C-alpha positions in Angstrom: 111.8 100.7 86.4 114.5 98.1 85.7 114.5 94.1 86.9 117.4 95.3 89.2 116.2 98.2 90.5 112.8 97.2 91.4 114.5 93.9 93.2 116.8 96.2 94.8 113.8 98.7 95.8 112.1 96.2 97.4 114.4 94.3 98.9 116.3 97.9 100.5 112.4 98.4 102.1 112.2 94.6 103.4 115.5 94.5 104.7 115.2 98.1 106.5 111.8 96.8 107.9 113.0 94.2 109.3 116.0 95.4 110.7 114.4 97.9 112.7 112.0 94.8 113.6 114.6 92.5 114.6 116.0 95.3 116.5 113.3 96.3 118.5 112.5 93.1 119.0 115.8 91.9 120.1 115.5 94.3 122.3 112.5 93.2 123.8 114.6 89.5 124.0 117.3 91.1 125.7 114.5 92.8 128.4 113.1 90.0 129.0 116.1 87.8 129.7 117.5 90.8 131.7 114.6 90.2 133.8 112.9 87.5 134.0 116.3 85.3 134.2 117.5 82.0 132.2 114.3 80.1 133.1 111.8 83.1 133.0 113.3 83.5 129.6 112.8 79.8 129.0 109.3 79.7 129.4 108.8 82.5 127.0 111.2 80.5 124.1 108.9 77.3 124.9 105.7 79.0 124.5 106.0 81.6 121.8 107.5 78.5 119.9 104.3 76.4 120.1 102.8 78.9 119.2 104.5 79.9 116.1 103.7 75.5 114.9 100.5 76.0 116.2 99.5 79.0 114.2 100.5 78.1 111.0 97.2 76.8 110.5 95.7 80.4 110.3 97.9 80.8 107.0 99.3 77.1 106.2 101.5 79.0 103.4 98.6 80.3 102.2 100.0 84.0 101.8 103.3 82.4 99.7 100.9 80.8 96.8 98.5 84.1 96.4 102.0 86.0 95.5 102.8 82.8 93.6 99.8 82.7 91.9 98.6 86.7 92.0 101.7 88.0 91.3 101.1 86.6 87.6 97.4 87.3 87.1 96.7 90.1 89.5 92.8 90.2 88.4 92.3 87.0 90.8 93.9 88.4 93.6 90.1 89.7 95.2 89.2 86.1 94.8 92.2 84.7 96.3 92.4 86.6 99.4 88.9 86.3 99.8 88.4 82.7 100.1 91.5 81.9 101.9 90.5 84.3 104.3 87.5 82.8 104.9 88.7 79.2 104.9 91.6 80.2 107.0 89.2 82.0 110.2 87.4 79.0 109.7 89.9 76.9 110.7 91.8 79.3 113.5 88.4 78.9 115.4 88.3 75.3 115.4 92.1 74.4 116.3 92.3 77.4 118.9 89.1 75.4 120.5 91.4 72.2 120.1 94.2 73.9 121.7 92.9 73.5 125.4 92.7 69.7 124.9 96.4 69.3 123.0 97.3 72.0 126.7 95.4 69.7 128.7 97.2 66.2 127.6 100.7 68.2 128.1 100.0 68.5 131.5 101.7 71.8 131.7 101.7 74.3 135.0 98.7 76.5 134.8 100.9 79.5 134.5 102.5 78.5 131.5 99.6 77.0 129.7 97.9 80.5 129.8 101.2 82.2 128.2 100.8 79.3 125.4 96.8 79.8 125.3 97.3 84.2 124.6 100.5 83.8 122.7 98.7 81.1 120.0 95.7 83.9 119.4 98.9 86.3 118.7 100.0 84.4 116.4 97.0 83.4 114.7 95.6 86.9 114.5 99.3 87.7 112.4 99.0 84.7 110.2 95.6 85.9 108.9 96.9 89.7 108.6 99.5 87.8 106.5 97.2 86.6 103.8 95.9 89.9 103.2 99.5 91.3 103.0 100.2 88.7 100.5 98.1 91.6 98.1 100.8 94.2 98.7 103.9 91.3 97.8 101.7 90.7 94.7 102.3 93.8 93.7 105.2 94.3 94.7 104.9 97.4 97.1 106.9 95.7 99.5 106.8 99.3 101.6 103.4 98.4 102.8 104.2 95.2 104.1 107.4 96.6 105.6 105.1 99.5 107.3 102.2 97.6 108.5 105.5 95.3 110.0 107.2 97.8 111.7 103.9 99.5 113.3 103.0 95.6 114.1 106.6 95.1 116.1 107.0 98.9 117.6 103.6 98.7 119.2 103.9 95.1 120.9 107.8 96.3 121.6 107.1 99.5 123.7 103.9 97.6 125.3 106.5 94.8 126.0 109.1 96.6 127.7 106.5 98.2 129.5 104.7 96.0 131.6 108.4 94.5 132.3 109.6 97.6 133.9 106.3 97.7 136.0 106.8 94.2 137.1 103.5 93.1 135.8 105.5 89.5 133.8 104.7 87.2 131.1 101.2 87.1 131.3 100.8 90.9 130.3 104.0 90.6 128.0 102.0 88.1 126.1 98.8 90.5 125.8 100.9 92.7 124.3 101.3 90.7 121.4 98.1 90.2 120.6 97.3 94.0 121.2 100.1 94.4 118.2 98.8 91.8 116.0 94.8 92.7 116.3 96.0 96.4 115.0 98.4 94.8 112.1 95.3 92.3 110.9 92.9 95.6 111.1 95.1 97.4 109.3 96.0 95.2 106.9 92.7 94.9 105.6 92.1 98.7 105.5 95.6 99.6 103.5 94.1 96.7 100.9 90.5 97.8 100.3 91.9 100.9 100.4 94.7 100.9 97.8 94.3 97.8 95.8 91.0 95.7 95.6 88.8 94.5 98.1 88.7 90.5 99.2 85.7 88.8 98.0 84.6 86.9 101.0 82.9 84.4 99.0 83.4 80.3 99.0 83.9 79.1 95.6 83.6 75.4 95.1 85.9 75.1 92.2 88.8 77.2 94.0 88.4 75.0 97.2 89.4 72.4 94.6 92.2 73.9 93.6 93.3 74.8 97.1 93.3 71.1 98.1 95.1 69.9 95.0 98.1 73.3 96.4 98.0 73.8 99.3 99.2 70.7 101.7 102.6 71.3 99.7 102.8 75.0 100.9 101.1 74.3 104.0 103.2 71.7 104.8 106.8 73.4 104.1 105.4 76.1 106.5 104.6 73.6 109.3 107.8 71.7 108.9 110.0 74.8 108.8 108.7 75.9 111.8 109.2 72.4 113.2 112.3 72.0 112.8 113.6 75.3 113.7 111.5 75.5 117.0 111.2 71.5 118.1 114.9 71.8 119.8 113.0 74.4 122.4 110.0 72.4 123.0 112.1 69.5 123.3 114.5 71.2 125.7 111.7 72.7 127.5 110.0 69.0 128.4 113.5 67.0 128.5 116.2 69.5 130.6 114.0 72.3 131.9 113.4 76.1 131.8 116.8 77.0 132.0 118.5 75.1 129.6 115.6 76.0 127.0 116.7 80.2 128.3 120.3 79.6 127.1 119.7 77.7 123.8 117.5 80.7 122.9 119.5 83.5 123.9 121.7 82.7 121.3 119.6 81.1 118.6 117.5 84.5 118.6 121.1 86.3 118.1 121.6 84.3 115.4 118.3 84.2 114.3 118.4 87.8 113.9 121.4 88.0 111.3 119.0 86.7 108.7 116.8 89.9 107.5 118.9 90.7 105.0 118.3 87.2 102.7 115.3 87.1 104.4 113.9 90.4 102.4 116.1 89.8 99.7 114.6 87.0 98.6 111.3 88.1 99.2 111.0 90.7 97.1 113.0 88.4 94.2 109.8 85.4 95.0 107.6 86.9 92.7 110.3 88.1 90.4 111.6 84.2 90.0 107.9 83.5 89.5 107.6 85.7 86.5 110.8 85.2 85.1 109.8 81.2 85.5 107.2 81.8 82.7 109.2 84.7 80.9 112.7 84.1 81.1 114.2 80.8 82.0 117.6 81.9 81.5 116.8 85.1 82.9 115.6 82.7 86.1 119.0 81.0 85.7 121.4 84.3 86.3 119.4 85.4 89.4 119.3 82.2 91.3 123.3 82.1 90.4 123.8 85.5 91.3 121.5 85.2 94.4 123.4 82.2 96.0 126.8 83.5 94.9 125.9 86.5 97.4 124.5 85.0 100.6 127.6 82.9 100.2 129.6 86.1 100.5 127.6 87.4 103.3 127.0 84.5 105.1 130.6 83.1 105.5 132.3 86.3 107.3 129.4 86.3 109.8 129.9 82.6 110.9 133.7 83.3 111.2 133.2 86.5 113.1 130.6 85.5 115.5 132.8 82.3 116.4 135.2 84.0 117.4 133.5 87.3 119.4 130.6 84.7 121.1 131.7 84.7 124.4 132.4 88.7 124.4 129.1 89.4 122.4 126.9 87.3 124.7 128.1 88.8 127.8 127.5 92.6 126.8 124.1 91.6 125.2 122.7 88.9 128.0 125.1 89.2 131.0 126.8 86.5 133.0 124.2 84.6 133.8 124.1 83.1 130.0 127.4 82.8 130.3 126.1 78.9 129.1 124.9 80.8 125.7 128.2 81.5 124.0 129.1 77.6 123.6 125.3 77.3 121.6 126.8 80.6 120.2 129.6 79.5 118.2 127.4 76.2 116.5 124.4 77.4 115.6 126.1 80.7 113.9 126.7 77.9 111.1 123.1 76.9 110.9 122.4 80.5 110.3 125.0 80.2 107.4 123.8 78.1 105.4 120.2 79.0 105.9 121.3 82.0 104.2 121.9 79.5 101.4 119.0 77.8 102.1 116.5 80.9 101.8 117.9 80.9 97.9 117.0 77.2 97.4 113.7 76.9 98.9 112.1 80.7 97.2 113.6 79.6 94.1 112.2 76.0 94.1 109.1 77.3 95.1 108.8 80.5 92.4 109.7 77.3 89.4 106.6 75.4 91.0 108.6 73.0 92.9 107.2 73.5 96.0 107.1 70.2 96.6 110.7 68.8 97.0 110.9 72.0 99.2 108.2 70.0 101.3 110.2 66.7 101.3 113.2 68.2 102.1 112.0 70.0 105.1 110.0 67.1 105.8 113.1 65.3 106.1 114.9 68.1 107.7 112.0 67.6 110.9 112.6 64.0 111.1 116.4 64.3 111.4 115.8 67.0 114.0 113.5 64.8 116.2 115.4 62.4 115.8 119.1 63.6 117.0 117.1 66.0 119.5 116.0 62.7 121.3 119.1 61.2 121.3 121.3 64.1 122.1 119.4 66.2 124.6 119.0 63.7 127.5 122.8 63.8 127.1 124.1 66.3 126.0 121.0 69.0 126.5 121.5 72.5 124.2 125.1 71.7 123.2 123.2 68.7 121.7 120.4 71.0 120.7 122.6 73.5 119.0 124.6 70.9 116.7 121.3 69.3 115.7 120.0 72.9 114.3 123.4 72.8 111.7 122.6 68.8 110.7 118.7 70.5 110.1 119.9 72.7 107.9 122.6 70.6 106.2 119.7 68.1 104.7 117.7 70.5 103.7 120.3 72.2 101.6 121.6 69.4 100.3 118.3 68.2 98.7 117.4 71.6 97.9 120.4 72.1 95.7 120.4 68.7 94.1 116.9 69.5 92.8 117.5 73.2 91.9 121.1 71.8 89.9 119.2 69.8 88.3 115.9 71.1 87.4 117.2 74.6 87.1 121.2 75.0 86.7 124.2 73.6 88.6 126.1 76.2 90.2 129.9 75.4 91.1 130.0 75.7 94.5 133.9 75.4 95.3 134.7 78.1 93.0 131.8 80.8 94.4 133.1 79.8 98.2 136.9 79.6 97.3 137.7 83.3 97.6 134.8 84.2 100.3 136.6 81.8 102.8 139.5 82.9 102.4 138.8 86.4 103.2 136.3 85.3 106.3 140.0 83.8 107.3 142.0 86.6 107.4 138.6 88.3 109.0 138.8 86.0 111.5 142.3 86.1 112.2 142.3 90.3 112.6 139.2 89.9 115.2 141.1 87.1 116.9 144.0 89.7 117.7 141.5 92.7 118.4 138.9 90.8 120.9 140.1 92.8 123.7 138.7 96.1 122.0 135.8 97.7 121.7 133.1 95.4 119.6 131.8 98.4 117.4 135.2 98.8 116.1 135.9 95.5 115.6 133.1 94.9 113.8 134.0 97.8 111.8 137.5 96.9 111.1 136.2 93.3 109.9 134.0 94.6 107.5 136.5 97.0 106.1 139.5 93.9 106.0 136.9 91.0 104.5 135.6 93.4 101.7 139.5 94.5 101.0 140.2 91.0 100.7 137.5 90.1 98.2 138.6 93.0 96.3 141.9 92.1 96.4 140.9 88.8 95.3 138.9 90.3 92.9 135.9 88.7 93.7 133.3 90.7 92.2 132.5 90.9 88.6 132.0 93.3 85.8 128.1 92.0 86.2 128.2 93.2 89.6 129.1 96.5 88.7 126.6 96.4 85.7 123.9 95.8 88.7 125.1 98.1 91.0 125.2 101.0 87.9 121.2 99.9 87.4 120.4 99.9 90.8 121.8 103.4 90.8 120.1 104.2 87.8 123.3 105.5 86.1 124.3 104.3 82.4 
């Protein structure tokens, strides 16, 4: 199978699973918001945002390390997975014990604290499963990873909607996440052992020394990334209360759900670029350049179109009680557009062994995020937090783009952006005048107008046509 077809196949598999998972998780978010209102949704957002950040200790970026190293040398896979699962299990147990002290210091209400305890357990179990599932990514068998993800999300969402329907509230909802995570971990271990390699659960001193050298940069990348995506939620909850947290997260959850394609695309490219960095640096440059271009083509129209339709989208999705979320959506969609590009940059830099640059970039992003949020949230609440998300992504983009340009190849952004920018502007004008009609018709017309404009501007090259032919298996 050609490289382009393999990338397309893995992207299609991951994207299909991610679309499904995000759709049903988004359906659950809508059910929570409509059932519990802004304040109840704010408690849910705080608990699970905190859990996602704290639960990173159970993975600490190790799944990415496994994929990068064992995609080149698969004979070490059993050793990597076994050692890392053992280490992270011990770390998770210690961290979970420390959680009770930390929550006590935060002086959370008892009902909110209980949701945090359960949510952290769910994320820790999911993180351990993610380490095992790195086995499938290293072998570029994304269908196994995708299937297990779909199973976990389906179980969680179905149970979650059931408990909300019968009025059991957030406690039972949080338990649904634990059940889904346990199923994921058990199935991941069974499938990895049966289809690929049985993990060797034996600690090795030399391997531990290697991990101590490599783990911090991978782990801090993940930790910093989660903090600057979640810190706005946590600070809003402490400073402005649950309702403001709910309005902000309703919009940001919707905007972030649009990142399924770059996440799947770059997830499929990660092992490929890791291999090309060693075997063909010129081809690695081409893959990076084209990936960046495709994300510009996809990210810009989403930002323009969502900005015009924000109030209509929020009202249809969450109802009038989330009217304030429309202003948030108009702002944070631009951070998501930048995130499309940051997926390319951070994945590429990590693939070529420059994960420390990503760590420093995300660390600076965290600093910018925290400082700006502390300055603007007391006065500007969720609107200020929305602008901070844009500033954070722009900070990360600037640093990562500089180092990718210096160490791989320089991309002339102005040339790549011009035609998609014209197409996006045309799209926005058409969408503005179509606002009174059905939103699905608007989206369909907008997609057609945008790509028709790009074709008229001769945006797509012969290389794009050749890639499509290769994907389809045509000569």
